[in-house]
TORKOL-4160 file (C-alpha; in steps of 0.2 Angstrom, whole numbers, padded with zeros to 4 digits, m for minus):
290
<pt num="1" X="m0029" Y="0170" Z="m0044"/>
<pt num="2" X="m0024" Y="0158" Z="m0058"/>
<pt num="3" X="m0020" Y="0140" Z="m0054"/>
<pt num="4" X="m0002" Y="0144" Z="m0058"/>
<pt num="5" X="m0001" Y="0156" Z="m0044"/>
<pt num="6" X="0010" Y="0151" Z="m0029"/>
<pt num="7" X="0022" Y="0137" Z="m0029"/>
<pt num="8" X="0041" Y="0141" Z="m0028"/>
<pt num="9" X="0054" Y="0127" Z="m0026"/>
<pt num="10" X="0069" Y="0136" Z="m0021"/>
<pt num="11" X="0068" Y="0148" Z="m0006"/>
<pt num="12" X="0076" Y="0154" Z="0010"/>
<pt num="13" X="0070" Y="0156" Z="0027"/>
<pt num="14" X="0053" Y="0149" Z="0032"/>
<pt num="15" X="0040" Y="0153" Z="0018"/>
<pt num="16" X="0022" Y="0150" Z="0016"/>
<pt num="17" X="0017" Y="0146" Z="m0002"/>
<pt num="18" X="m0001" Y="0146" Z="m0004"/>
<pt num="19" X="m0016" Y="0140" Z="m0014"/>
<pt num="20" X="m0034" Y="0144" Z="m0013"/>
<pt num="21" X="m0045" Y="0128" Z="m0009"/>
<pt num="22" X="m0056" Y="0133" Z="m0023"/>
<pt num="23" X="m0041" Y="0129" Z="m0034"/>
<pt num="24" X="m0039" Y="0111" Z="m0027"/>
<pt num="25" X="m0047" Y="0097" Z="m0038"/>
<pt num="26" X="m0058" Y="0086" Z="m0027"/>
<pt num="27" X="m0056" Y="0068" Z="m0033"/>
<pt num="28" X="m0065" Y="0057" Z="m0021"/>
<pt num="29" X="m0078" Y="0056" Z="m0008"/>
<pt num="30" X="m0074" Y="0038" Z="m0003"/>
<pt num="31" X="m0056" Y="0035" Z="0004"/>
<pt num="32" X="m0059" Y="0016" Z="0005"/>
<pt num="33" X="m0058" Y="0013" Z="m0014"/>
<pt num="34" X="m0044" Y="0021" Z="m0023"/>
<pt num="35" X="m0051" Y="0017" Z="m0040"/>
<pt num="36" X="m0065" Y="0029" Z="m0036"/>
<pt num="37" X="m0051" Y="0043" Z="m0036"/>
<pt num="38" X="m0047" Y="0039" Z="m0054"/>
<pt num="39" X="m0066" Y="0038" Z="m0059"/>
<pt num="40" X="m0070" Y="0054" Z="m0051"/>
<pt num="41" X="m0056" Y="0063" Z="m0059"/>
<pt num="42" X="m0060" Y="0057" Z="m0076"/>
<pt num="43" X="m0079" Y="0060" Z="m0075"/>
<pt num="44" X="m0078" Y="0077" Z="m0065"/>
<pt num="45" X="m0063" Y="0085" Z="m0074"/>
<pt num="46" X="m0052" Y="0076" Z="m0087"/>
<pt num="47" X="m0067" Y="0070" Z="m0098"/>
<pt num="48" X="m0079" Y="0084" Z="m0094"/>
<pt num="49" X="m0077" Y="0098" Z="m0108"/>
<pt num="50" X="m0082" Y="0113" Z="m0097"/>
<pt num="51" X="m0071" Y="0107" Z="m0082"/>
<pt num="52" X="m0057" Y="0103" Z="m0094"/>
<pt num="53" X="m0057" Y="0120" Z="m0101"/>
<pt num="54" X="m0056" Y="0128" Z="m0083"/>
<pt num="55" X="m0042" Y="0117" Z="m0077"/>
<pt num="56" X="m0033" Y="0116" Z="m0094"/>
<pt num="57" X="m0016" Y="0124" Z="m0088"/>
<pt num="58" X="m0015" Y="0111" Z="m0074"/>
<pt num="59" X="m0022" Y="0096" Z="m0083"/>
<pt num="60" X="m0010" Y="0099" Z="m0098"/>
<pt num="61" X="0004" Y="0099" Z="m0085"/>
<pt num="62" X="0000" Y="0082" Z="m0078"/>
<pt num="63" X="0009" Y="0066" Z="m0084"/>
<pt num="64" X="0000" Y="0056" Z="m0098"/>
<pt num="65" X="0001" Y="0037" Z="m0102"/>
<pt num="66" X="0014" Y="0040" Z="m0115"/>
<pt num="67" X="0025" Y="0050" Z="m0103"/>
<pt num="68" X="0039" Y="0043" Z="m0093"/>
<pt num="69" X="0032" Y="0040" Z="m0076"/>
<pt num="70" X="0035" Y="0029" Z="m0061"/>
<pt num="71" X="0022" Y="0015" Z="m0062"/>
<pt num="72" X="0015" Y="0007" Z="m0046"/>
<pt num="73" X="0012" Y="m0011" Z="m0044"/>
<pt num="74" X="m0005" Y="m0008" Z="m0052"/>
<pt num="75" X="0004" Y="m0009" Z="m0069"/>
<pt num="76" X="0014" Y="m0025" Z="m0065"/>
<pt num="77" X="0010" Y="m0042" Z="m0072"/>
<pt num="78" X="0008" Y="m0057" Z="m0060"/>
<pt num="79" X="0026" Y="m0062" Z="m0062"/>
<pt num="80" X="0032" Y="m0045" Z="m0057"/>
<pt num="81" X="0021" Y="m0044" Z="m0042"/>
<pt num="82" X="0027" Y="m0061" Z="m0036"/>
<pt num="83" X="0045" Y="m0055" Z="m0037"/>
<pt num="84" X="0040" Y="m0042" Z="m0023"/>
<pt num="85" X="0038" Y="m0057" Z="m0011"/>
<pt num="86" X="0034" Y="m0046" Z="0004"/>
<pt num="87" X="0016" Y="m0053" Z="0008"/>
<pt num="88" X="0008" Y="m0037" Z="0013"/>
<pt num="89" X="0013" Y="m0028" Z="m0003"/>
<pt num="90" X="0009" Y="m0043" Z="m0014"/>
<pt num="91" X="m0008" Y="m0045" Z="m0007"/>
<pt num="92" X="m0011" Y="m0026" Z="m0008"/>
<pt num="93" X="m0006" Y="m0025" Z="m0027"/>
<pt num="94" X="m0017" Y="m0040" Z="m0032"/>
<pt num="95" X="m0032" Y="m0033" Z="m0022"/>
<pt num="96" X="m0030" Y="m0016" Z="m0031"/>
<pt num="97" X="m0028" Y="m0023" Z="m0048"/>
<pt num="98" X="m0044" Y="m0033" Z="m0045"/>
<pt num="99" X="m0053" Y="m0018" Z="m0039"/>
<pt num="100" X="m0048" Y="m0007" Z="m0054"/>
<pt num="101" X="m0053" Y="m0021" Z="m0066"/>
<pt num="102" X="m0070" Y="m0024" Z="m0057"/>
<pt num="103" X="m0075" Y="m0006" Z="m0057"/>
<pt num="104" X="m0070" Y="m0004" Z="m0076"/>
<pt num="105" X="m0080" Y="m0019" Z="m0080"/>
<pt num="106" X="m0095" Y="m0013" Z="m0070"/>
<pt num="107" X="m0096" Y="0004" Z="m0078"/>
<pt num="108" X="m0090" Y="m0001" Z="m0096"/>
<pt num="109" X="m0074" Y="0009" Z="m0095"/>
<pt num="110" X="m0057" Y="0005" Z="m0103"/>
<pt num="111" X="m0047" Y="m0003" Z="m0089"/>
<pt num="112" X="m0031" Y="0005" Z="m0094"/>
<pt num="113" X="m0039" Y="0022" Z="m0094"/>
<pt num="114" X="m0045" Y="0019" Z="m0076"/>
<pt num="115" X="m0029" Y="0012" Z="m0070"/>
<pt num="116" X="m0019" Y="0027" Z="m0076"/>
<pt num="117" X="m0031" Y="0039" Z="m0068"/>
<pt num="118" X="m0031" Y="0029" Z="m0052"/>
<pt num="119" X="m0012" Y="0030" Z="m0052"/>
<pt num="120" X="m0012" Y="0049" Z="m0056"/>
<pt num="121" X="m0024" Y="0053" Z="m0042"/>
<pt num="122" X="m0017" Y="0041" Z="m0029"/>
<pt num="123" X="0001" Y="0047" Z="m0032"/>
<pt num="124" X="m0002" Y="0066" Z="m0033"/>
<pt num="125" X="m0016" Y="0069" Z="m0021"/>
<pt num="126" X="m0016" Y="0075" Z="m0003"/>
<pt num="127" X="m0028" Y="0068" Z="0010"/>
<pt num="128" X="m0035" Y="0082" Z="0020"/>
<pt num="129" X="m0048" Y="0083" Z="0035"/>
<pt num="130" X="m0062" Y="0096" Z="0034"/>
<pt num="131" X="m0078" Y="0099" Z="0043"/>
<pt num="132" X="m0092" Y="0087" Z="0038"/>
<pt num="133" X="m0104" Y="0095" Z="0025"/>
<pt num="134" X="m0120" Y="0103" Z="0031"/>
<pt num="135" X="m0136" Y="0094" Z="0027"/>
<pt num="136" X="m0143" Y="0101" Z="0011"/>
<pt num="137" X="m0160" Y="0098" Z="0018"/>
<pt num="138" X="m0157" Y="0109" Z="0033"/>
<pt num="139" X="m0169" Y="0123" Z="0036"/>
<pt num="140" X="m0163" Y="0141" Z="0032"/>
<pt num="141" X="m0163" Y="0157" Z="0042"/>
<pt num="142" X="m0169" Y="0174" Z="0036"/>
<pt num="143" X="m0152" Y="0177" Z="0027"/>
<pt num="144" X="m0153" Y="0160" Z="0018"/>
<pt num="145" X="m0140" Y="0152" Z="0029"/>
<pt num="146" X="m0142" Y="0134" Z="0034"/>
<pt num="147" X="m0148" Y="0131" Z="0052"/>
<pt num="148" X="m0138" Y="0116" Z="0058"/>
<pt num="149" X="m0133" Y="0111" Z="0076"/>
<pt num="150" X="m0115" Y="0112" Z="0080"/>
<pt num="151" X="m0105" Y="0097" Z="0076"/>
<pt num="152" X="m0087" Y="0090" Z="0078"/>
<pt num="153" X="m0089" Y="0078" Z="0063"/>
<pt num="154" X="m0076" Y="0078" Z="0050"/>
<pt num="155" X="m0073" Y="0070" Z="0034"/>
<pt num="156" X="m0057" Y="0066" Z="0024"/>
<pt num="157" X="m0056" Y="0072" Z="0006"/>
<pt num="158" X="m0043" Y="0069" Z="m0007"/>
<pt num="159" X="m0038" Y="0084" Z="m0017"/>
<pt num="160" X="m0025" Y="0088" Z="m0031"/>
<pt num="161" X="m0017" Y="0105" Z="m0027"/>
<pt num="162" X="m0010" Y="0112" Z="m0043"/>
<pt num="163" X="0009" Y="0113" Z="m0043"/>
<pt num="164" X="0011" Y="0110" Z="m0025"/>
<pt num="165" X="0009" Y="0092" Z="m0030"/>
<pt num="166" X="0026" Y="0093" Z="m0039"/>
<pt num="167" X="0035" Y="0094" Z="m0022"/>
<pt num="168" X="0047" Y="0079" Z="m0020"/>
<pt num="169" X="0047" Y="0066" Z="m0005"/>
<pt num="170" X="0059" Y="0064" Z="0009"/>
<pt num="171" X="0056" Y="0049" Z="0021"/>
<pt num="172" X="0069" Y="0054" Z="0034"/>
<pt num="173" X="0072" Y="0073" Z="0033"/>
<pt num="174" X="0057" Y="0083" Z="0025"/>
<pt num="175" X="0058" Y="0101" Z="0028"/>
<pt num="176" X="0040" Y="0106" Z="0024"/>
<pt num="177" X="0022" Y="0101" Z="0025"/>
<pt num="178" X="0005" Y="0104" Z="0017"/>
<pt num="179" X="m0005" Y="0115" Z="0029"/>
<pt num="180" X="m0024" Y="0120" Z="0026"/>
<pt num="181" X="m0027" Y="0138" Z="0032"/>
<pt num="182" X="m0044" Y="0143" Z="0038"/>
<pt num="183" X="m0052" Y="0126" Z="0033"/>
<pt num="184" X="m0069" Y="0132" Z="0039"/>
<pt num="185" X="m0070" Y="0145" Z="0026"/>
<pt num="186" X="m0074" Y="0144" Z="0007"/>
<pt num="187" X="m0059" Y="0154" Z="0003"/>
<pt num="188" X="m0047" Y="0144" Z="0014"/>
<pt num="189" X="m0029" Y="0142" Z="0007"/>
<pt num="190" X="m0017" Y="0128" Z="0006"/>
<pt num="191" X="0000" Y="0132" Z="0012"/>
<pt num="192" X="0017" Y="0124" Z="0009"/>
<pt num="193" X="0024" Y="0128" Z="0026"/>
<pt num="194" X="0042" Y="0125" Z="0031"/>
<pt num="195" X="0045" Y="0115" Z="0047"/>
<pt num="196" X="0062" Y="0121" Z="0050"/>
<pt num="197" X="0074" Y="0135" Z="0042"/>
<pt num="198" X="0078" Y="0131" Z="0024"/>
<pt num="199" X="0094" Y="0137" Z="0017"/>
<pt num="200" X="0093" Y="0147" Z="0000"/>
<pt num="201" X="0095" Y="0135" Z="m0014"/>
<pt num="202" X="0090" Y="0120" Z="m0004"/>
<pt num="203" X="0076" Y="0109" Z="m0011"/>
<pt num="204" X="0059" Y="0109" Z="m0002"/>
<pt num="205" X="0053" Y="0092" Z="0002"/>
<pt num="206" X="0038" Y="0084" Z="0011"/>
<pt num="207" X="0034" Y="0067" Z="0018"/>
<pt num="208" X="0021" Y="0059" Z="0006"/>
<pt num="209" X="0005" Y="0051" Z="0012"/>
<pt num="210" X="0002" Y="0051" Z="0031"/>
<pt num="211" X="0020" Y="0057" Z="0034"/>
<pt num="212" X="0025" Y="0040" Z="0041"/>
<pt num="213" X="0024" Y="0029" Z="0026"/>
<pt num="214" X="0034" Y="0013" Z="0025"/>
<pt num="215" X="0042" Y="0008" Z="0008"/>
<pt num="216" X="0027" Y="m0004" Z="0006"/>
<pt num="217" X="0015" Y="0011" Z="0005"/>
<pt num="218" X="0027" Y="0022" Z="m0005"/>
<pt num="219" X="0029" Y="0009" Z="m0018"/>
<pt num="220" X="0011" Y="0004" Z="m0018"/>
<pt num="221" X="0004" Y="0022" Z="m0020"/>
<pt num="222" X="0019" Y="0032" Z="m0028"/>
<pt num="223" X="0029" Y="0019" Z="m0037"/>
<pt num="224" X="0046" Y="0021" Z="m0029"/>
<pt num="225" X="0056" Y="0015" Z="m0014"/>
<pt num="226" X="0067" Y="0028" Z="m0005"/>
<pt num="227" X="0086" Y="0024" Z="m0002"/>
<pt num="228" X="0083" Y="0025" Z="0017"/>
<pt num="229" X="0067" Y="0025" Z="0027"/>
<pt num="230" X="0068" Y="0023" Z="0046"/>
<pt num="231" X="0049" Y="0018" Z="0046"/>
<pt num="232" X="0054" Y="0002" Z="0038"/>
<pt num="233" X="0065" Y="m0003" Z="0053"/>
<pt num="234" X="0050" Y="0001" Z="0065"/>
<pt num="235" X="0038" Y="m0009" Z="0054"/>
<pt num="236" X="0049" Y="m0024" Z="0054"/>
<pt num="237" X="0052" Y="m0023" Z="0072"/>
<pt num="238" X="0034" Y="m0021" Z="0077"/>
<pt num="239" X="0025" Y="m0032" Z="0065"/>
<pt num="240" X="0021" Y="m0035" Z="0047"/>
<pt num="241" X="0015" Y="m0051" Z="0039"/>
<pt num="242" X="0015" Y="m0062" Z="0054"/>
<pt num="243" X="0025" Y="m0078" Z="0053"/>
<pt num="244" X="0032" Y="m0074" Z="0036"/>
<pt num="245" X="0046" Y="m0064" Z="0029"/>
<pt num="246" X="0040" Y="m0046" Z="0031"/>
<pt num="247" X="0039" Y="m0048" Z="0050"/>
<pt num="248" X="0051" Y="m0050" Z="0064"/>
<pt num="249" X="0046" Y="m0068" Z="0066"/>
<pt num="250" X="0051" Y="m0073" Z="0048"/>
<pt num="251" X="0066" Y="m0062" Z="0046"/>
<pt num="252" X="0078" Y="m0064" Z="0031"/>
<pt num="253" X="0076" Y="m0082" Z="0031"/>
<pt num="254" X="0059" Y="m0081" Z="0022"/>
<pt num="255" X="0066" Y="m0073" Z="0006"/>
<pt num="256" X="0071" Y="m0083" Z="m0009"/>
<pt num="257" X="0087" Y="m0073" Z="m0011"/>
<pt num="258" X="0100" Y="m0065" Z="0000"/>
<pt num="259" X="0104" Y="m0046" Z="0001"/>
<pt num="260" X="0120" Y="m0049" Z="m0009"/>
<pt num="261" X="0111" Y="m0059" Z="m0023"/>
<pt num="262" X="0098" Y="m0045" Z="m0024"/>
<pt num="263" X="0112" Y="m0032" Z="m0026"/>
<pt num="264" X="0120" Y="m0041" Z="m0040"/>
<pt num="265" X="0103" Y="m0043" Z="m0049"/>
<pt num="266" X="0100" Y="m0024" Z="m0047"/>
<pt num="267" X="0117" Y="m0021" Z="m0055"/>
<pt num="268" X="0111" Y="m0030" Z="m0070"/>
<pt num="269" X="0094" Y="m0021" Z="m0071"/>
<pt num="270" X="0099" Y="m0008" Z="m0084"/>
<pt num="271" X="0085" Y="m0005" Z="m0096"/>
<pt num="272" X="0072" Y="m0014" Z="m0085"/>
<pt num="273" X="0064" Y="0000" Z="m0074"/>
<pt num="274" X="0051" Y="m0012" Z="m0066"/>
<pt num="275" X="0064" Y="m0025" Z="m0061"/>
<pt num="276" X="0075" Y="m0011" Z="m0054"/>
<pt num="277" X="0061" Y="m0004" Z="m0044"/>
<pt num="278" X="0057" Y="m0022" Z="m0037"/>
<pt num="279" X="0075" Y="m0025" Z="m0033"/>
<pt num="280" X="0077" Y="m0008" Z="m0024"/>
<pt num="281" X="0062" Y="m0013" Z="m0013"/>
<pt num="282" X="0068" Y="m0030" Z="m0009"/>
<pt num="283" X="0085" Y="m0023" Z="m0004"/>
<pt num="284" X="0078" Y="m0009" Z="0006"/>
<pt num="285" X="0067" Y="m0022" Z="0016"/>
<pt num="286" X="0082" Y="m0033" Z="0019"/>
<pt num="287" X="0093" Y="m0019" Z="0025"/>
<pt num="288" X="0080" Y="m0014" Z="0037"/>
<pt num="289" X="0081" Y="m0031" Z="0046"/>
<pt num="290" X="0099" Y="m0027" Z="0051"/>
């Protein structure tokens, strides 16, 4: 099958739309450094002539730096990051910018190229769990199969799944999820699986990331803040940035502006998408305290 094979956006009933795992672009072996996602993507696919030809239909469908996309705080300047005010997000944004800059400097890569590739892979990839790889030095049996002791070890891998990655997010009412069928097999399939009946013509949505992402993680990794997110209320009740706004201890008193002031600023943000995104985040956080 080609990489265009399976995804349908409008459906009825409870479908399984599938993709072979051989068609999933593996972008990282180290989930602790998001800049590695971007570097692997560039080296293994986007900038490799042979891989580029194989994956051309999918790669050509991806956003480019010149296209209209939702930037994450990786692209913000210091002043814009400061406007976020929420300590955990401010710290995460600064740390990621520093990480991308340090890696680009270390390997001699253009920082803008690495930043965009990091955004691309972070905002579109799925984190899946698979069995740990067999030791390449393990002895072989008569049929050439590796002789390895049984293990329950697993590893997490980020993958890009062509066209399934176009599915939109819902924080509170997703109606589908990504499922890996027969993950132990080389020809395993990804499935976009309905979690409840979906009426004909209804949009299929999933919950990005872990499925329980607060607006902090959604803005940090995907570049947007949902209009509602029940996870925010839970986060602000159970913790956050201790002793500062962003936690139950600090509450609304820690912010420099009120909810009403932020709503007025948002109304005047026409033509400034970054400021609009920042204000939507601030408003969502403040509403979640109530």
